[in-house]
Phi, psi and omega in degrees: 000318182295339180273350179275126178307135187303321180299320180289316182298318180300318177297318180294315181297325180295337181259006185281132174277317175224135173250130173238125180208162176275177184297322182292317180294320180298317178294324177298322182281310193252357183093168182287166177144187177281160188301323180297314181292321178295318181296317180297316180294323179302313183287312185289318187253344187238326182232058188297342182258002184282152174282336177175176176232151176236125175247113184276144182226040176060224185298341180284346180105222179208166176241131183245130173236127179265157180298333182278002178100347179294142181210149182202136168276127183252116186293150177270192182236136178270120179226166174275099183287133179254317183209115182274358182300126176091358183296319179297317180295318177299319183297309183291324177297317178294321179299309181295323178299316180294317176302319183294339178266006175091007176290133180297152186306317184293320176291322175302322180293320177297320176296317178297317179301320179293319178297316178295322179296318175297322184297332185272001179273003184226159175282144174090155181279000000 
């Protein structure tokens, strides 16, 4: 995220339906603070047309903030991690897959946390 010119990043974020990023990326975009404040700033100032944002925190799970103001921390799963490469990609893929099947966002995030946890128990992305 820090390597993307800000003008380009701002244009992309303005068109985003859902933003999924890790805690470092979220802070890079919206500034430091607690996850609730960062998520609120992401929606209000950076992704005004989005349905929500997901901020991933590795084994701790993720935080979901909806455009309507609903927010929830979704706990992760403790596993013996072998290789974390690709966990974020697995998470967003599983999240979008669940949403496309009509799963509500908070439940979709739980599904995504489980998929990401499974993905880190093996070598390779």
